[in-house]
N, C-alpha and C positions, 0 to 999 in steps of 0.2 A: 540479736541485732543492739547494736551499741546504743547508750542511752543518749536521748535527743535525737536520734536519726529518725527518719521517716521512710517508707517504701516510696521509690521514684515517680509512681503514679498516684501519690496523695496528693489532692489540691491543696494550695496554699491559699489561706483565706486573704481576701483581698480588702482594704479600707476603703470606706466611702468618703469623698470629700464633697465639700458643699463649696461653689464657687460663686462670688457675686462678679458682676460686669457692670461697666457703665456702657451704654449704648446710646448713639447718637443715629437721628434720621431726619430724613425729608419724608414726609406722609403723603406727598403727592403722587405716588404711584402705587399706593397700597389702600386696601380696604380695611382701614384700620391696624390697631394692635393686633386681635385676638384671632385664632386660626378659624377658618371658615369649613362648614361640612362641605359646601360645594366646590371647595378648590381653587376661592379666588386668592390672590396675591395677598397676604398679610405679613406684618413685620415679625410677629412671632414665629410664623411658619418659614420664613425665609432664616430667621436666626437659629432656629431648631436644626434645619437641615444642616445648615453650616456646621454647628458645634457637633452633630452625630459624626460629620467627616472627620473631625479632629478625635474626637473620643473613639472612633469605632465601635459606637453603640448608640441607640436613639436616646435623645435628649429631650427632656421637657422643661420649660423654662418659666418662671413666675414672675411678673413685674411689679413695680412700684405703683403703678397707674395705668390702665388700659386707658389708650387713646384711640379716639375716631377716625373713619376715614379721612385724610388731608390734614390732619394734626401732626405737628413735627414734634422731636425732642432733642435737645442737646445734652440731656443728663438723666435720661432713662436709667434706672438700676433693675437689674433682673437677677435671679440666682437660680441655679440648678447643682442637682446630685449627680456625680460620676465616680465609677471606680478606675477610671483611666488616671495615669500619672503624667502628668504635664505641669511644664512651668508656666507661671503666668503670661508671658510673654507668647507662650505657644498659642493658648487660648485666643490672645488678641491677634496675631498676626494669620494663625491658622484660619480662624473664623472669617477675617476680612478676606484671605485669598478666596473665598468662596461665598461671599455676600455680593448683592447688586451694589452699584455704587452710591446709592441714596441711603444706605445701611452702613454703620462703622462700630466697631467695638472700640471703645478708646481706652479702656483698661480692665484688668481682671486681677482677683485677689482672692485667696482661699479664705475663707471665714469660718466662725464657728457654727454647729451644726444648729444651733438655736437661732441663728440669724434667718430672718425672712424679708424678701425684699417689700412686699406689702404691709405684713402685720407688724414688722418693727419699726417702720417708718414713723416719724415723729410728724412730720409736714412734707408738705408738696408746695412748690412754687412755680407760678404759670406766668407766661408774658404772652400779652394779646398784642400784637402790631397791627396797625391801622396807617396804611398810606392815604393822608388826606388832600386830595389834589383833584382838581375838575379834570385832569388828564390822565389815563391810566399810564401804569407803567408797564412795559413789555418784557422787564428784565427780571420782575419779582410777581407775576402774575400769579405763582401757586405758593408763594411765600408770604404776602402779605394780604390784609384785606383793604380792598379800595373802599373809599368813601368819598363822593363827591361833594357833599355838603361840608361848608364849613362848621369844623368843630372847635369849641371852646374847652380848652383842657382844664381851665379853673372851674367852669361849672361842673365838670365831671368829676372832678376831684372833691368837690363839695356832696355830690351825689354818692360818690363812692364811702363817703365817710360814714354814712347811714349803714353801712354793710359789716364793720367792723365789730368784731366780739362774738360771743357765740350765741346763734340764733337759730329760728326755724326758717330754713329756706326753700319752703314749700313752693313760693312764687319763682324760684329760679332752679327748678328741677325740670327734666323730661317727663312728659306723661308716662313712658315706658321706665321710668327709674326704677330699679329693684330693690335701692337700700331701705332697710327696715324703719329708718327715721330720717328726717330732713334736718336734724341739728348738726350743724358745722359751727367751728370757731375759725374766723377769718383773723389771722392775727395781723396782716399788715396788707393795705390795698392803697395805691396811688395812682395816678394818672399823670403822665407829664409830655410835654411837646418839645420834640427835637426837629427842627425843620418842617418838612411835610409829615413825618412820624408822629403818630399819636402811641405812647406805650402804656398799656394797662398792665400793672404790676401787683400780683395777688399771692399772697401765702395764705394756707390754712391747713389743718390737720389733716382734713382729707375734702374731697369733692365729690358732689351728687353728677348725675349723669347730664351734660350740657350745662352746668352750673355756670362754668367761668363764660362759655359763649353767649348764654342768656344775659349774665350780668354784663357783658360787652355790648349785646345789643340794647339793653336798657340805658347804659351810660353813653352811646352813641347818640340816641335820642335826645338824651339831657343835653349833650354836648351841642348838638344842630338846633336847639332851641325849641325842639317839640313839646319836651315836659321840662317843669321845673326840677331843681335838684331836689326838693322835699318829698316829689314824688316817689323817690326810691324807698324813703321810708315808709310812704302809704302801702307800695307792695309790700314789703317785709311784714306789715301789720295785717295786709288782707289774706295771706297764705292762699293764692289762687294764681297759678300759672298763666291763664287765660288773660288776666288784666296786664301781664308785662308784656315787653316787646318781641319782636320775631328772634330766634336764636341766631347769633350772627356767625358768617360764614367759618367753615374750619381752619381754611389756609393761613390764617392770621394767627393762630394758638401754638404756643410752645411750652413744653415741659422743661423747665430750666434747671430745677434743683429738687433735689429730695435728701431730709435730711434724717441721720439714725443717731441712736446714743452712741456716745464716745467709747462704750466697751467694744463694740464691733471693730473698731479699727479703720474706719471708713471716713473719719472726719476730715484727715488730710488728703485723702485721694482726690484727684481732679476730678470734677463732678460736671465735665463738659467746659469747653472753650469760655472765654469772658464775653461772649456772644457779642462781638463785634463793636466791644466798648459801650454796650446799651446798659449793661447791669454793673452797680457798684460792688 
């Protein structure tokens, strides 16, 4: 046999590819991100089934941050491994052809095998949207949290200032939170009013289970005048979830950005739309 030839039945080794995706979804129809053992509709489940049809083999996706039932994302980032040879646009349009209308793959990019959607992330940014009106909205029932009480965004912003920095957020974590530590570093947190909308904009290295929604519940009580802004500092010091406000509803919460080291080349990738002009 000539040098370099191989028998026709000898398999050719295929190289494995790691693909990153930017994913957008309205969580109102889903029981959260993570696949459920009892077959409920989840974002991860829908996405894996759609990608498997494009790849022609089963796909498991790992996300930057698992979201609860009813929570949305304009910029979720996921990765998966595949032996399939596809162009980036094939992952986007192929997956979207098999996804329900409330999930959309926004972009795809082959990345270094060292990339990990969760562990390589430097920070996550969430936006919590409150429709502050005495009359409910029929148009955004599943996309905004309705609050009838008049909210003072200035008071809320003062209260939010006590949450900045690296702190123990025990008072702001769900009872079933599985994280080994309650230490988190909140690098940015602000509250703004735009007409009837109150925007809570928060960025941290990572978040505890229900952390943003508990913070939103606390700041809503501050904005309504039930508690003083300084009460937020007292909660931080107390390290007792039972002293904080109720967990705010999920429908106002959006994952809007995940940041990664420049070395992975995702810095200039689109990370979701400009969120209807709400984000700078």
